[in-house]
N, C-alpha and C positions, 0 to 999 in steps of 0.2 A: 562518552556521549555519542549518540547516533546522529548521522546526517540525513536529512530528508529533503528531497526536491519535490516541490509541488508545482505542477503546471495546470493553470486553471483560470477561473474568472475572478474579476474584481468588480463589485457593484456598490453603489450607494443605495441603501434600503430606505424607502419612504414607508414607514410602518404606521398604520392607523389602527388604534385599539377601538373596537366596535362592540356594541352590546350583543350583537349576533351577526353571523355571516349572512350576506344578502343572498336571496334566491335569484335565479336568472331573471334579468330585467328589472330587478328591484333596487331602490335606493335606500340605504340605511344612513341616517344622519346622526349627529351628536358624537362623532368620533374625535379622539385626540391623536394628533400627528407627531411622530418623532422621526428623526434621521439617525440611522445607524450604519456603520461600515458593514459590508456584507459581500456576497458572491461566494459560491461554493469553494473556489480555489483559495481565496483569501481567508475564508473561515477555517478551512482545514490547515492552512499554513500557520495561522495564529494558534489554533488548538494544539497542533503538534509542538509548537514552541513553548506554550505554557505547560505542556506535559513533559518537558525536559529535553526535547531534541533541538539540535541546530537545524535551522530551516532556511532554504533558499526558495524564493517564489519567482516563477516565470509567468508573466501575464501582460496584458495590454490595457491601458487606460487612455482617456482623452486628455487634451491640453486644456483643462478646465478646473474650476473650483471643486467640482464634485470629486475629482481624483484626489485632491488634497484631503478631503474629508474621508474618502474611502480607504486611504492608505494610512491614516493617522495612527491607529492602534498598532498596525504592523510596524511602523517606524518606532513607536514607543517601546515595543517589545524587542526591537533590534533584530527583526527578521531581515535577512539579506534580500534587498529589493533591486540589486544590480540588474537582474533579468527582467524587470518591469519596463516595457516600452511605452513611451508617450507618443500617441498618434495625433498629428495635427488635424486630420480630416475626419476624426470620429469622436463622438462624445463618450464619456465614461458610462459604463452600463448602469442602468437604473432598475431596481426591483420595486414594484408596487405591492404592498403586503397588507392584508386585512387580518387582524388577530382577534378572535373571540375570547371571552373571559375563561373558557375552558382550556385555552392554549391552541386550539385548532386554528388553521390559517388558510388563506387563499393567496396565491402569489402569481403575479404577472411580471415577466422580465423583458425589458428592452435592452438587448445585449450590447449595442453600441460597439465599442472598441474590442470587446471580447470576441465578436464574430469576425473580426479582421485579423486575428492572429495568423501569421504566415508559417506554415510547416517548413518551408525551405529555409527559414531563418532560425530554426530551432537548434539549440546546442544544449544537450542534456548534461554533458559533463559527467562527473563522478559523484556518487552518493550511495548511502546504504540502502535507501528506498526511494521510490518514486510514487507519488499519488496523482492521479488524473481523474477528472470528472467530465461531464458532457455538456457544460455550458460554454464550451469552446468548440471550434470546428473539429469534426471527427477526424479529418486528415491529420491534424496536429497530434491527437491522441494515438492514432495509428502509427505515425512516424516515431513518436516517443517510445511506444511499445517495442518497436524494432531496434531503436538506437540504444536503449538503456540496458545496462548490464548490472542487475541487482534485483532486489525485491520490488515487484511491481504490483501496486494496488490500483484497480480500476473501479471507481465508484460510478456505476452505470446510471447516473442520474443527472438531469431528468431523462426518463426513458425515451430513447430514439434509436433509429437504425445506426448500427456501428459494424464495421467489418469484423467478422468472426475471429480474425487473427488476434484482436485485442483480448478477447475472452481466452483464447488458447494460450496466450503468452502470459496472462496475469497469474501471479502467485496468490492473489486475493481479489475476489470480486465482491463488492458490497452493493446490495439493493434493499429497498424496503419491500413490504409484501405486495404493494400495488405494482411496483416496477418488476418484481419477480413474476407476477401474473402476466404483465405485458410481454416480457421476453419469452415466457413459457419454455418450451422444449429447447429453445436456442441456448439456454444456460447449460445444457448438457455438454456443450462444447468446451466448457471450462475445465482445464486440467488441474487447477489448484483449488484453493478453498473458496467456498461461497458463503458469505455472511448474509443472512436475511433478517431484517429488523421488523418487529411487530409493535412498535410504539411501547405503551406501558406493559404489554404482554411479553416483552423481552426480545431475545434474538437467538438464532441458531447458527451453527457452523456446519456446513455440509461438504462432503467430498465424494465424487463419483456417485452422487445420488443418495448417499447415506448421511444421516445426521450423526455427527461425531462429538458435538458439544452443544449445550443449551445453557442459557443464563436468564435470570430475571433481574430487572433493575430494582434498586431500592425504592420504597415508596417516598415520594416527594410531593410538594404542592406545586404542580405544573401551572405556569401562567402564560408561557410562550414557547412553542415547540420549534420556532425558527432557529436553525443552527444545531439542533440536537443530532440530526443525522450526520452532519459534517463532523461534529465532535466525536461521535461514535467511530466514524471512519478513521479519523486521525488517531484516536486512542487505540483502536485495534491494531493499526499498522505499527504504531510505536511499541506496543506490548509484544507483538509477534517478532519484530525485528530485534527487540531486546532479548528475545529467547524465552519469554514467559510461556508456560504450558498453555495449550489451546483453551481449556476451560477457564483458567485464570485470566488469560488475555480477554476472553469474551466477557467475563464478569467485570473486569476493569473498564472495558469499553462501554458496557451498559451503565455502569455507575457514572462515568464521565458524561454520557448522553443525558442521563437523568438530571444531573446538576444543571446542565445547560437549559433545561426547561423551567428552572425556578426563577430566572431573571429575564427581563425584557430585552429584546434585540438579539441579533445574531452574535456579533463579536463581543459585546459587553458581557454576555452570559457565559462565555467559554471558561471552563474551570482550570485552576492550576493543578499541578501534580499533588501538592499538599492537600488540596480540597478533596480530590478523589481518594487519596489514601486514607484521609480522615473519615470519609463516609464509609469506606470498606472496613 
């Protein structure tokens, strides 16, 4: 079994199912509200665990009831949470999410404790792979990239300025098509693989500007796309570190991401290894 370290965010998602997403300045009523554990770091940690890896999470939460709810499924799955700090002076991160019947969503994040993660206190230790995202301070990701000796996956989401050294040191960079357009030519600094996701249209793997693998997800009834990208990232990392061929790894990741769209909420939707293999 492979060991994966995830350094990233933990949020409590307040998710409103709406008849349609509002336009700027518009109020849409009649929504139904649910609370789900979320945060890109927590999502990817739980996804990797359910897909068969041993997982350790490094993150920050507040000393509040939201932290208990946000960490509940991780505890249930026996993800190693020894590296999760509880900060007395910060609230747990909150994500405000609107989800349309098509599965499309709008997300606003109040990062809280996630933004207070201290790079000087970071101890990456040993693992087969490291996954980072950008809902935590860039300085933490940059230090992790320098300190870690193993397979490094950088999920450059949400899109924001990051030191080019992160791209240069990553074995795998994962972005969706919007993020890929935002980074533009900066992605050329990547020395490893670049995975670009296109929602229901699938994903590609590129290296040195050339597409080396493509995959289409299986057709599913998508109701909520929150967490699908995190599932894809975790699944692709797991598959590549396990030694699966590039195209097979990409197919595996697309299938895992597709399953995640068929259920509501970020973490409740994350598939098990058996579900992905059954779908394939």
